[in-house]
C-alpha positions in Angstrom: 194.4 -19.2 76.3 197.8 -21.4 77.5 198.0 -23.4 74.4 200.7 -25.6 75.1 201.9 -28.7 72.5 204.3 -31.3 73.9 205.8 -32.9 71.1 207.5 -35.7 73.3 203.8 -36.9 74.0 202.0 -35.9 70.9 199.3 -33.9 72.7 198.1 -30.5 73.0 196.6 -28.7 76.2 194.8 -25.4 77.3 192.4 -24.4 79.4 189.3 -23.2 77.9 188.1 -21.2 81.3 186.4 -24.0 83.0 188.4 -27.3 82.2 191.7 -28.3 80.9 191.6 -29.7 77.2 193.9 -32.3 76.2 194.1 -33.9 72.7 196.5 -36.7 72.1 198.1 -38.4 69.3 199.0 -35.0 67.1 202.1 -35.0 64.7 201.3 -31.1 64.8 198.9 -28.6 65.9 198.2 -24.9 66.0 196.1 -22.2 68.0 194.7 -20.2 65.4 193.7 -16.7 67.5 192.2 -15.0 64.3 189.4 -17.7 63.9 189.4 -19.0 67.7 190.0 -22.7 66.6 192.9 -25.2 67.0 193.8 -27.0 64.0 195.8 -30.3 64.5 197.0 -32.9 62.2 196.7 -36.6 63.4 200.1 -38.6 64.5 199.2 -41.4 62.0 200.4 -40.4 58.5 197.7 -42.5 56.9 195.0 -40.3 58.1 194.6 -37.6 55.6 192.2 -35.3 57.8 193.0 -32.1 59.2 191.0 -31.8 62.6 189.3 -28.6 63.7 188.6 -27.9 67.0 186.7 -25.3 69.3 188.0 -23.6 72.2 186.2 -26.4 74.4 188.0 -29.3 72.8 185.0 -30.3 70.4 185.8 -31.4 66.8 183.8 -28.9 64.9 185.3 -30.1 61.2 187.5 -32.7 59.4 188.8 -31.6 56.3 190.6 -33.7 53.3 192.9 -32.1 50.9 192.3 -33.1 47.1 192.9 -36.5 45.8 196.5 -37.3 45.8 197.6 -34.4 48.0 198.6 -35.3 51.9 198.6 -32.8 54.5 202.0 -32.2 55.6 202.3 -29.5 58.2 200.9 -26.1 59.5 202.2 -22.6 59.0 201.3 -19.4 60.8 200.8 -16.6 58.8 200.0 -13.1 59.5 197.6 -12.3 56.6 195.6 -15.9 56.6 196.0 -17.2 59.9 197.0 -20.8 60.1 197.5 -22.7 56.6 198.1 -26.2 55.8 200.9 -27.4 53.4 200.3 -30.1 51.7 202.2 -32.5 49.1 201.1 -33.9 45.8 202.7 -35.3 42.5 202.0 -33.6 39.6 201.8 -35.4 35.9 205.3 -35.9 35.6 205.7 -37.6 38.9 207.5 -34.8 41.0 206.3 -34.4 44.6 205.1 -30.5 45.4 204.1 -28.8 48.0 201.2 -26.5 48.0 200.0 -23.8 50.6 195.9 -24.6 51.3 193.8 -21.8 52.7 191.7 -23.3 55.6 188.1 -22.5 54.5 186.1 -23.4 57.7 182.9 -21.5 56.3 183.0 -24.0 53.3 184.7 -26.8 54.9 187.3 -27.1 52.4 190.9 -26.6 51.9 191.5 -23.9 48.9 194.9 -24.2 47.0 196.8 -21.0 47.3 200.1 -21.6 45.9 203.5 -23.1 46.1 205.2 -23.8 49.3 209.4 -23.6 48.8 
């Protein structure tokens, strides 16, 4: 797949074999070759969802972090594929970043460990 993300236009594009696919208004996007999906964070920080698209560009899932967490950025991981880092506050009000595993079968984000 010839996957391209253009930060200036906040758009991602690729060829699915039959057509050119373009997604717009993105803050960050990654192609997860392990699972064959495109994971995208909307440019609008108020939208707290991680969007999951198939190779044809169809939205197949929208995953929301737990309450009081916000998706910050996506990271490549050789063991888990792409993971999302979410920020949340602890009981003392400190903002902490956590790695979340993207569970496509269960349709959820699973907290894995602290991101430093």
